[in-house]
Structure formats: C-alpha cells, structure tokens
Biotite code that builds the C-alpha atoms (Angstrom):
import biotite.structure as struc

atoms = struc.array([
    struc.Atom([6.955, -12.706, 5.848], chain_id="A", res_id=1, res_name="MET", atom_name="CA", element="C"),
    struc.Atom([8.949, -13.360, 2.789], chain_id="A", res_id=2, res_name="ARG", atom_name="CA", element="C"),
    struc.Atom([7.913, -12.686, -0.640], chain_id="A", res_id=3, res_name="VAL", atom_name="CA", element="C"),
    struc.Atom([10.894, -14.246, -2.908], chain_id="A", res_id=4, res_name="GLY", atom_name="CA", element="C"),
    struc.Atom([14.020, -13.804, -1.462], chain_id="A", res_id=5, res_name="ASN", atom_name="CA", element="C"),
    struc.Atom([12.675, -11.010, 0.785], chain_id="A", res_id=6, res_name="ASN", atom_name="CA", element="C"),
    struc.Atom([11.563, -10.249, 4.101], chain_id="A", res_id=7, res_name="THR", atom_name="CA", element="C"),
    struc.Atom([8.907, -7.673, 4.291], chain_id="A", res_id=8, res_name="LEU", atom_name="CA", element="C"),
    struc.Atom([6.744, -6.508, 6.754], chain_id="A", res_id=9, res_name="ARG", atom_name="CA", element="C"),
    struc.Atom([3.042, -7.804, 6.717], chain_id="A", res_id=10, res_name="ALA", atom_name="CA", element="C"),
    struc.Atom([1.494, -4.598, 5.103], chain_id="A", res_id=11, res_name="MET", atom_name="CA", element="C"),
    struc.Atom([4.339, -4.295, 2.669], chain_id="A", res_id=12, res_name="ASP", atom_name="CA", element="C"),
    struc.Atom([3.475, -7.976, 1.565], chain_id="A", res_id=13, res_name="ALA", atom_name="CA", element="C"),
    struc.Atom([-0.120, -7.314, 1.561], chain_id="A", res_id=14, res_name="LEU", atom_name="CA", element="C"),
    struc.Atom([0.288, -4.659, -0.656], chain_id="A", res_id=15, res_name="HIS", atom_name="CA", element="C"),
    struc.Atom([2.393, -6.911, -3.140], chain_id="A", res_id=16, res_name="VAL", atom_name="CA", element="C"),
    struc.Atom([-0.105, -9.656, -2.814], chain_id="A", res_id=17, res_name="ALA", atom_name="CA", element="C"),
    struc.Atom([-2.972, -6.974, -3.648], chain_id="A", res_id=18, res_name="SER", atom_name="CA", element="C"),
    struc.Atom([-1.297, -6.164, -6.833], chain_id="A", res_id=19, res_name="ALA", atom_name="CA", element="C"),
    struc.Atom([-0.618, -9.547, -8.045], chain_id="A", res_id=20, res_name="LEU", atom_name="CA", element="C"),
    struc.Atom([-4.093, -10.300, -7.303], chain_id="A", res_id=21, res_name="LEU", atom_name="CA", element="C"),
    struc.Atom([-5.830, -7.577, -8.976], chain_id="A", res_id=22, res_name="TRP", atom_name="CA", element="C"),
    struc.Atom([-3.302, -7.829, -11.902], chain_id="A", res_id=23, res_name="ASN", atom_name="CA", element="C"),
    struc.Atom([-1.855, -4.056, -11.358], chain_id="A", res_id=24, res_name="ALA", atom_name="CA", element="C"),
    struc.Atom([-0.534, -2.479, -14.461], chain_id="A", res_id=25, res_name="ASP", atom_name="CA", element="C"),
    struc.Atom([2.028, -0.895, -12.145], chain_id="A", res_id=26, res_name="LEU", atom_name="CA", element="C"),
    struc.Atom([3.552, -0.939, -8.989], chain_id="A", res_id=27, res_name="PHE", atom_name="CA", element="C"),
    struc.Atom([4.849, 2.321, -7.491], chain_id="A", res_id=28, res_name="LEU", atom_name="CA", element="C"),
    struc.Atom([6.884, 2.416, -4.008], chain_id="A", res_id=29, res_name="THR", atom_name="CA", element="C"),
    struc.Atom([9.338, 4.414, -2.034], chain_id="A", res_id=30, res_name="ALA", atom_name="CA", element="C"),
    struc.Atom([10.254, 1.319, 0.337], chain_id="A", res_id=31, res_name="ASP", atom_name="CA", element="C"),
    struc.Atom([13.370, -0.686, -1.545], chain_id="A", res_id=32, res_name="ARG", atom_name="CA", element="C"),
    struc.Atom([12.456, -4.398, -0.143], chain_id="A", res_id=33, res_name="ARG", atom_name="CA", element="C"),
    struc.Atom([8.899, -3.821, -1.455], chain_id="A", res_id=34, res_name="GLN", atom_name="CA", element="C"),
    struc.Atom([10.298, -2.769, -4.573], chain_id="A", res_id=35, res_name="TRP", atom_name="CA", element="C"),
    struc.Atom([12.730, -5.683, -4.840], chain_id="A", res_id=36, res_name="ARG", atom_name="CA", element="C"),
    struc.Atom([9.815, -8.132, -4.062], chain_id="A", res_id=37, res_name="ALA", atom_name="CA", element="C"),
    struc.Atom([7.299, -6.932, -6.489], chain_id="A", res_id=38, res_name="ALA", atom_name="CA", element="C"),
    struc.Atom([9.816, -7.240, -9.060], chain_id="A", res_id=39, res_name="GLN", atom_name="CA", element="C"),
    struc.Atom([10.978, -10.548, -8.274], chain_id="A", res_id=40, res_name="GLN", atom_name="CA", element="C"),
    struc.Atom([7.084, -11.792, -8.282], chain_id="A", res_id=41, res_name="VAL", atom_name="CA", element="C"),
    struc.Atom([6.798, -10.096, -11.690], chain_id="A", res_id=42, res_name="GLY", atom_name="CA", element="C"),
    struc.Atom([5.169, -6.740, -11.481], chain_id="A", res_id=43, res_name="LEU", atom_name="CA", element="C"),
    struc.Atom([6.077, -3.740, -13.308], chain_id="A", res_id=44, res_name="GLN", atom_name="CA", element="C"),
    struc.Atom([7.735, -1.457, -10.880], chain_id="A", res_id=45, res_name="THR", atom_name="CA", element="C"),
    struc.Atom([8.963, 2.038, -10.443], chain_id="A", res_id=46, res_name="ILE", atom_name="CA", element="C"),
    struc.Atom([10.868, 2.661, -6.993], chain_id="A", res_id=47, res_name="TRP", atom_name="CA", element="C"),
    struc.Atom([10.196, 6.337, -5.736], chain_id="A", res_id=48, res_name="LEU", atom_name="CA", element="C"),
    struc.Atom([13.215, 6.564, -2.975], chain_id="A", res_id=49, res_name="GLY", atom_name="CA", element="C"),
    struc.Atom([16.306, 8.329, -3.329], chain_id="A", res_id=50, res_name="ASN", atom_name="CA", element="C"),
    struc.Atom([19.009, 6.696, -5.441], chain_id="A", res_id=51, res_name="ALA", atom_name="CA", element="C"),
])
C-alpha cells in the first residue's frame, strides 16, 4: 500500500489514515516508513526510533 512516496504495510497505512481522519494533533511511531508517510501527508510527527 502506498501513502505519498512510501510503501507501507496495511496496518501502518490504516494508522496514518485514521490519524488524518480524526485530525490528530500528533502522530507517534517507532516505524521509520510510517513516520515518513505521516510527515508527507501533513501530520505533525515524532519518531521514537533510534537515531
């Protein structure tokens, strides 16, 4: 499944889509691909993974 220029697993894409639908104030994730996709669609994001 593609979100922006990112290929995501179905559940990861569902999480990003749900955050958009519910107008989330902040999106937290430890998945780098999900983080990039969330940023590309305009969500304020924090990546919890290692540097």
